[in-house]
C-alpha positions as CSV (number, residue, x, y, z in Angstrom):
1,M,6.6,-25.0,-30.9
2,A,6.3,-26.8,-34.2
3,P,5.8,-30.5,-34.1
4,K,8.8,-32.8,-34.4
5,P,9.4,-34.1,-37.9
6,P,8.2,-37.7,-38.4
7,R,10.7,-40.4,-39.0
8,E,8.9,-41.4,-42.2
9,K,6.5,-39.5,-44.4
10,R,4.0,-40.4,-47.1
11,R,2.6,-37.6,-49.3
12,V,0.1,-37.3,-52.1
13,G,0.2,-35.3,-55.3
14,D,-1.4,-32.1,-56.2
15,L,-5.1,-33.0,-55.8
16,V,-7.9,-32.4,-53.5
17,V,-7.7,-34.9,-50.7
18,V,-9.4,-35.7,-47.4
19,A,-6.6,-35.2,-44.9
20,L,-6.7,-36.9,-41.5
21,L,-5.7,-34.2,-39.0
22,S,-3.1,-35.7,-36.7
23,A,0.1,-33.7,-37.0
24,G,3.4,-35.4,-37.8
25,L,2.5,-39.0,-37.6
26,A,4.5,-41.5,-39.6
27,S,2.0,-41.8,-42.3
28,G,2.1,-38.1,-43.0
29,G,-1.6,-38.0,-42.0
30,T,-2.9,-37.5,-45.5
31,Y,-4.9,-40.0,-47.5
32,A,-6.5,-39.5,-51.0
33,V,-10.3,-39.6,-51.0
34,A,-11.5,-43.2,-51.3
35,R,-14.4,-44.0,-53.6
36,A,-17.1,-46.5,-52.3
37,T,-17.3,-49.5,-54.6
38,A,-20.5,-51.2,-55.7
39,G,-19.7,-54.1,-53.3
40,T,-19.3,-51.9,-50.2
41,T,-21.2,-53.4,-47.3
42,A,-23.1,-51.1,-45.0
43,T,-21.9,-51.0,-41.5
44,T,-22.1,-49.0,-38.2
45,T,-22.5,-48.8,-34.5
46,A,-24.5,-49.8,-31.3
47,A,-25.4,-47.9,-28.2
48,S,-24.4,-48.6,-24.5
49,Q,-23.5,-46.7,-21.4
50,S,-19.9,-45.9,-20.5
51,S,-20.6,-45.4,-16.8
52,N,-23.2,-46.2,-14.3
53,N,-22.9,-42.7,-12.8
54,P,-23.3,-39.6,-15.0
55,P,-20.1,-37.5,-14.9
56,A,-19.9,-34.0,-13.5
57,A,-20.3,-31.9,-16.6
58,A,-18.6,-28.7,-17.8
59,P,-20.7,-25.6,-17.4
60,V,-22.9,-24.8,-20.4
61,I,-22.9,-21.2,-21.5
62,Q,-26.0,-19.7,-23.0
63,A,-25.2,-16.6,-25.1
64,N,-27.4,-13.6,-24.7
65,G,-29.0,-11.9,-27.8
66,T,-28.5,-13.1,-31.3
67,A,-24.7,-13.2,-31.4
68,P,-22.8,-16.1,-29.8
69,D,-20.6,-15.3,-26.8
70,W,-17.6,-17.1,-28.1
71,T,-15.4,-16.0,-25.2
72,A,-17.8,-17.7,-22.8
73,T,-18.0,-20.8,-25.0
74,A,-14.2,-21.1,-25.2
75,K,-13.8,-20.7,-21.4
76,A,-16.4,-23.4,-20.7
77,V,-15.1,-25.9,-23.3
78,S,-11.3,-25.6,-23.2
79,P,-10.8,-27.5,-19.9
80,S,-12.5,-30.5,-21.6
81,V,-10.2,-30.6,-24.6
82,V,-6.7,-32.1,-24.4
83,A,-3.5,-32.3,-26.5
84,I,-2.2,-35.8,-27.3
85,K,1.4,-36.8,-28.1
86,V,2.3,-40.2,-29.4
87,A,5.8,-41.7,-30.0
88,G,6.7,-45.1,-31.3
89,A,8.5,-47.2,-33.8
90,S,6.5,-45.8,-36.7
91,G,7.1,-42.1,-35.8
92,E,5.9,-39.3,-33.6
93,G,2.8,-37.1,-33.8
94,E,0.3,-34.9,-32.1
95,G,-3.5,-34.7,-32.0
96,S,-6.4,-33.7,-29.9
97,G,-8.9,-35.4,-27.6
98,V,-12.0,-34.7,-25.5
99,V,-12.5,-35.6,-21.9
100,I,-15.8,-37.6,-21.7
101,D,-16.0,-38.6,-18.0
102,K,-14.4,-38.2,-14.6
103,A,-12.8,-41.6,-14.8
104,G,-10.2,-40.3,-17.2
105,H,-11.5,-41.5,-20.5
106,V,-10.5,-39.3,-23.5
107,L,-12.3,-39.7,-26.9
108,T,-10.1,-39.1,-30.0
109,N,-9.5,-40.4,-33.5
110,N,-8.1,-43.9,-34.1
111,H,-5.5,-42.5,-36.4
112,V,-4.2,-40.3,-33.5
113,A,-4.2,-43.1,-30.9
114,T,-2.6,-45.8,-33.1
115,G,-0.7,-43.7,-35.7
116,A,2.7,-44.3,-34.1
117,G,2.4,-48.1,-34.1
118,A,2.0,-50.8,-31.5
119,G,3.6,-50.1,-28.2
120,A,3.8,-46.4,-28.7
121,T,3.9,-44.1,-25.6
122,I,1.0,-41.7,-25.3
123,S,0.9,-38.6,-23.2
124,V,-2.1,-36.3,-22.6
125,T,-1.8,-32.7,-21.6
126,L,-4.8,-30.9,-20.0
127,D,-5.7,-27.3,-20.7
128,D,-3.9,-26.2,-17.5
129,G,-0.6,-27.8,-18.6
130,R,-0.7,-31.0,-16.4
131,T,0.5,-34.0,-18.4
132,Y,-0.5,-37.7,-17.8
133,A,0.5,-40.9,-19.4
134,A,-2.3,-42.7,-21.2
135,T,-3.2,-46.2,-22.5
136,I,-5.6,-47.3,-25.2
137,A,-9.0,-48.4,-23.8
138,G,-10.3,-49.4,-27.2
139,T,-10.1,-48.6,-30.9
140,D,-12.5,-48.8,-33.8
141,P,-10.7,-48.3,-37.2
142,S,-14.1,-48.6,-39.1
143,T,-15.2,-45.3,-37.6
144,D,-11.8,-43.8,-36.9
145,L,-12.5,-43.4,-33.2
146,A,-10.6,-44.5,-30.1
147,V,-10.8,-44.0,-26.4
148,L,-7.7,-43.4,-24.2
149,T,-7.5,-43.9,-20.4
150,L,-5.4,-41.5,-18.3
151,T,-3.1,-43.2,-15.8
152,N,-3.9,-42.0,-12.3
153,P,-6.3,-39.3,-13.6
154,P,-6.9,-36.2,-11.4
155,S,-10.1,-35.8,-9.5
156,D,-10.9,-32.4,-11.0
157,L,-11.3,-33.5,-14.7
158,T,-14.0,-31.5,-16.6
159,P,-16.0,-33.8,-18.9
160,I,-17.5,-32.1,-21.9
161,V,-21.3,-31.8,-22.3
162,V,-22.3,-34.0,-25.2
163,G,-25.0,-32.5,-27.4
164,D,-27.4,-34.0,-30.0
165,S,-25.8,-33.9,-33.4
166,D,-29.1,-34.8,-35.0
167,A,-30.5,-31.4,-33.9
168,L,-27.9,-29.5,-35.9
169,V,-29.1,-27.3,-38.8
170,V,-27.1,-26.0,-41.7
171,G,-25.9,-22.4,-41.0
172,Q,-25.7,-23.0,-37.3
173,A,-22.7,-21.4,-35.5
174,V,-20.0,-23.8,-34.2
175,M,-16.5,-23.6,-32.7
176,A,-13.6,-26.0,-33.2
177,V,-11.3,-26.6,-30.3
178,G,-8.0,-28.5,-30.5
179,N,-4.2,-28.7,-30.8
180,P,-3.4,-27.8,-34.5
181,L,0.3,-27.9,-35.3
182,G,1.0,-28.4,-31.5
183,L,-0.7,-25.1,-30.6
184,A,-2.8,-26.3,-27.7
185,G,-6.1,-24.6,-26.8
186,T,-6.7,-23.1,-30.3
187,V,-10.3,-22.1,-31.0
188,T,-11.8,-21.2,-34.3
189,T,-15.4,-20.4,-35.3
190,G,-17.5,-21.0,-38.3
191,I,-20.8,-22.5,-39.3
192,V,-22.3,-25.9,-40.1
193,S,-21.8,-25.9,-43.9
194,A,-23.6,-29.2,-44.6
195,L,-25.0,-32.2,-42.9
196,N,-24.9,-35.9,-43.8
197,R,-21.9,-35.3,-46.1
198,P,-20.5,-38.7,-47.1
199,V,-16.7,-38.6,-46.6
200,T,-14.2,-41.5,-47.1
201,T,-10.7,-41.8,-45.8
202,G,-8.3,-44.7,-45.4
203,S,-8.2,-46.3,-41.9
204,A,-5.1,-46.3,-39.7
205,D,-3.7,-49.8,-39.1
206,A,-3.5,-50.2,-35.3
207,T,-0.4,-52.4,-35.5
208,R,1.7,-50.6,-38.1
209,G,0.6,-47.0,-37.8
210,Q,-0.2,-46.7,-41.5
211,S,-3.1,-46.7,-43.9
212,G,-5.0,-49.9,-43.6
213,S,-7.2,-51.8,-46.0
214,D,-10.5,-50.7,-44.5
215,T,-12.2,-47.6,-45.8
216,V,-13.7,-45.2,-43.2
217,V,-17.0,-43.8,-44.3
218,T,-18.5,-41.1,-42.3
219,N,-21.9,-39.3,-42.6
220,A,-20.0,-36.2,-41.6
221,I,-20.7,-32.7,-40.4
222,Q,-19.1,-30.3,-42.8
223,T,-17.9,-27.0,-41.2
224,S,-16.2,-23.8,-42.2
225,A,-14.5,-23.5,-38.8
226,A,-10.7,-23.6,-39.5
227,I,-9.2,-26.9,-38.6
228,N,-5.7,-28.1,-39.4
229,P,-3.3,-31.0,-38.9
230,G,-3.3,-31.7,-35.1
231,N,-7.0,-30.9,-34.7
232,S,-7.8,-34.6,-35.1
233,G,-9.9,-35.8,-32.2
234,G,-10.7,-32.3,-31.0
235,A,-14.1,-30.9,-30.3
236,L,-16.7,-29.3,-32.5
237,V,-19.2,-27.5,-30.2
238,T,-22.2,-25.3,-30.5
239,S,-22.3,-21.8,-29.1
240,D,-23.7,-23.1,-25.8
241,G,-20.7,-25.4,-25.4
242,R,-22.2,-28.8,-26.3
243,L,-20.1,-31.3,-28.2
244,V,-21.7,-32.1,-31.6
245,G,-18.7,-33.5,-33.5
246,I,-15.2,-34.9,-33.3
247,N,-13.0,-33.2,-35.8
248,S,-11.3,-35.7,-38.0
249,S,-10.5,-34.6,-41.6
250,I,-10.3,-31.7,-44.0
251,A,-10.5,-31.2,-47.7
252,S,-7.0,-30.1,-48.5
253,L,-4.9,-29.1,-51.5
254,G,-2.1,-31.6,-51.0
255,S,1.3,-31.5,-52.7
256,T,4.4,-33.6,-52.9
257,N,6.3,-31.4,-50.6
258,S,3.9,-30.4,-47.9
259,Q,0.5,-31.1,-46.4
260,S,-1.8,-28.2,-47.1
261,G,-3.9,-26.9,-44.3
262,N,-7.4,-25.5,-43.9
263,I,-9.2,-24.3,-47.0
264,G,-12.6,-23.9,-45.2
265,I,-13.9,-27.4,-45.7
266,G,-13.5,-29.5,-42.5
267,F,-15.3,-32.6,-41.4
268,A,-16.4,-34.0,-38.0
269,I,-17.8,-37.3,-36.9
270,P,-21.3,-36.6,-35.4
271,S,-21.4,-36.7,-31.6
272,N,-24.3,-39.2,-31.5
273,E,-22.2,-41.7,-33.5
274,A,-19.0,-40.9,-31.5
275,K,-20.8,-41.3,-28.2
276,T,-22.2,-44.7,-29.2
277,I,-18.8,-46.0,-30.2
278,A,-17.1,-44.5,-27.2
279,D,-19.5,-46.2,-24.8
280,Q,-18.7,-49.6,-26.4
281,L,-15.0,-49.1,-26.4
282,I,-15.0,-48.2,-22.7
283,A,-17.2,-51.2,-21.9
284,T,-15.5,-53.9,-24.1
285,G,-12.6,-52.4,-26.0
286,S,-14.3,-52.9,-29.3
287,A,-17.4,-51.9,-31.2
288,Q,-20.2,-53.6,-33.1
289,H,-21.3,-52.4,-36.5
290,P,-24.7,-52.8,-38.1
291,Y,-25.2,-54.7,-41.2
292,L,-27.8,-54.4,-44.0
293,G,-26.5,-57.1,-46.4
294,V,-26.5,-55.5,-49.8
295,S,-24.0,-54.3,-52.4
296,S,-25.0,-51.2,-54.4
297,T,-23.9,-48.9,-57.1
298,D,-24.6,-45.3,-58.1
299,G,-27.5,-45.0,-60.5
300,T,-30.4,-42.9,-61.8
301,V,-34.1,-43.9,-61.4
302,A,-37.4,-42.5,-62.7
303,D,-39.2,-41.1,-59.6
304,G,-42.6,-39.9,-60.7
305,S,-42.2,-37.3,-63.4
306,S,-38.5,-36.7,-62.7
307,Q,-35.2,-38.5,-62.6
308,R,-33.2,-38.8,-59.4
309,T,-29.8,-40.2,-58.4
310,A,-29.9,-43.2,-56.0
311,A,-28.1,-46.2,-54.5
312,V,-29.2,-49.0,-56.8
313,I,-29.0,-52.5,-55.1
314,R,-26.8,-54.9,-57.1
315,T,-27.0,-57.9,-54.8
316,V,-28.9,-59.0,-51.7
317,S,-27.1,-61.6,-49.5
318,P,-29.3,-64.5,-48.3
319,G,-30.2,-64.5,-44.6
320,T,-29.5,-60.8,-44.1
321,P,-31.7,-58.0,-42.8
322,A,-32.1,-56.8,-46.4
323,A,-33.3,-60.3,-47.5
324,S,-35.7,-60.6,-44.6
325,A,-37.2,-57.2,-45.4
326,G,-37.8,-58.2,-49.0
327,L,-35.3,-55.9,-50.7
328,Q,-34.5,-56.9,-54.3
329,T,-31.8,-56.5,-56.9
330,G,-32.6,-53.4,-58.9
331,D,-34.4,-51.6,-56.0
332,A,-33.2,-47.9,-56.0
333,V,-32.8,-46.5,-52.5
334,V,-33.6,-42.8,-52.5
335,A,-34.0,-42.1,-48.7
336,M,-33.5,-43.5,-45.3
337,N,-35.6,-42.3,-42.4
338,G,-36.6,-39.4,-44.6
339,D,-33.1,-38.3,-45.4
340,R,-32.0,-38.3,-49.0
341,I,-29.8,-41.1,-50.4
342,D,-28.3,-40.2,-53.7
343,S,-25.4,-42.6,-54.1
344,S,-23.9,-45.9,-52.9
345,L,-21.6,-44.0,-50.6
346,S,-24.4,-42.0,-49.0
347,L,-26.2,-45.3,-48.2
348,V,-23.1,-46.7,-46.6
349,A,-22.6,-43.5,-44.5
350,A,-26.2,-43.4,-43.4
351,I,-26.2,-47.1,-42.3
352,R,-23.0,-46.5,-40.3
353,E,-24.7,-43.9,-38.2
354,Q,-27.3,-46.4,-36.9
355,A,-27.2,-48.8,-34.0
356,V,-27.3,-52.6,-34.1
357,G,-30.9,-53.7,-33.6
358,K,-32.4,-50.4,-34.8
359,E,-35.2,-50.4,-37.3
360,V,-34.8,-48.1,-40.2
361,T,-37.1,-47.1,-43.0
362,L,-35.7,-47.3,-46.5
363,T,-37.6,-45.5,-49.3
364,I,-37.1,-47.3,-52.5
365,V,-38.3,-47.0,-56.1
366,R,-39.2,-50.4,-57.6
367,N,-40.7,-50.7,-61.1
368,G,-41.4,-46.9,-61.1
369,S,-43.3,-46.9,-57.8
370,R,-42.1,-45.6,-54.4
371,E,-42.5,-47.7,-51.3
372,D,-41.2,-47.7,-47.8
373,V,-39.4,-50.8,-46.5
374,K,-38.7,-51.3,-42.8
375,V,-35.4,-53.1,-42.0
376,T,-34.0,-54.1,-38.6
377,L,-30.2,-53.9,-38.8
378,T,-28.2,-56.7,-37.2
379,S,-24.5,-57.0,-36.2
380,R,-22.0,-57.2,-39.1
381,P,-20.6,-60.7,-39.4
382,A,-17.0,-61.2,-38.5
383,N,-15.9,-61.8,-42.0
């Protein structure tokens, strides 16, 4: 059945957009791509454990031969993926979620959980059709992640097996599982098209169910697996059934009359980042975000005998990790932990993936010479 029409819709013109994938929410679920500004402050997440006891996990299927056994993968993963419906003062909508423990916690996108506004009712339908009321355990607009808690969850929940998103490689086969357009249990397959793809979207305001002032910057997994409105919060899994991403947005050809669907360019939040945030939301209801303490702009720097694009530091705030590490105005950041940095946006996205207290290595070009600078990230200040 098609999703109910929203009470209010906001659309964008004929341009390529990054579309958040909840279906039928009051905001229309579509936001134009946001550009990182020179003053963007690097932020991200910290690690903790959501439970003292590891949950019983869904079976992991290992395909035989060279071709993935997608039938076995879908059978193993589908019980861990749920359909979410929200209804409130700001509208109605549908999305997806992933069961992450036996206690009834469901990981989804913030724009799914909060998109219908404060006080909205939330229902979660399992793969077998059983439906439960749910409440919000915690939200993190900065990463577009949220955790729901089922009311009186059943004892036979099947938590998904969480994989290591850092182990993904371009070209690897993946499957998207979710609730596009209200069609629960839909699976599609594709490959990892790119890794560490900086993607920006507008955040959802938790109180009004609309685009907020924050910009969500994700060091995303790009995939060719078909994902559409309603897939938000659903699972991106490897052929052996391990969660490697939370589907969150697509590149879409928007119009003034309708929200365009899949064109083969979808984005997922890496599972390592999602798990880090989820653990914090379950424990405290909120999440910490790391802080570097610089503003930067896109630039080009002479690196040896060639020119390369980089994130060029404009300002270094006193008393910050960047200042303590000796970073200076004019330093060109070209890599972090060995991964290429080619813009201000990619620097922000790379920082967001890290944990508070983690030491990272920034490769910079200063006065024509390369050097590595170690920086220990701290928690982002409140303001």
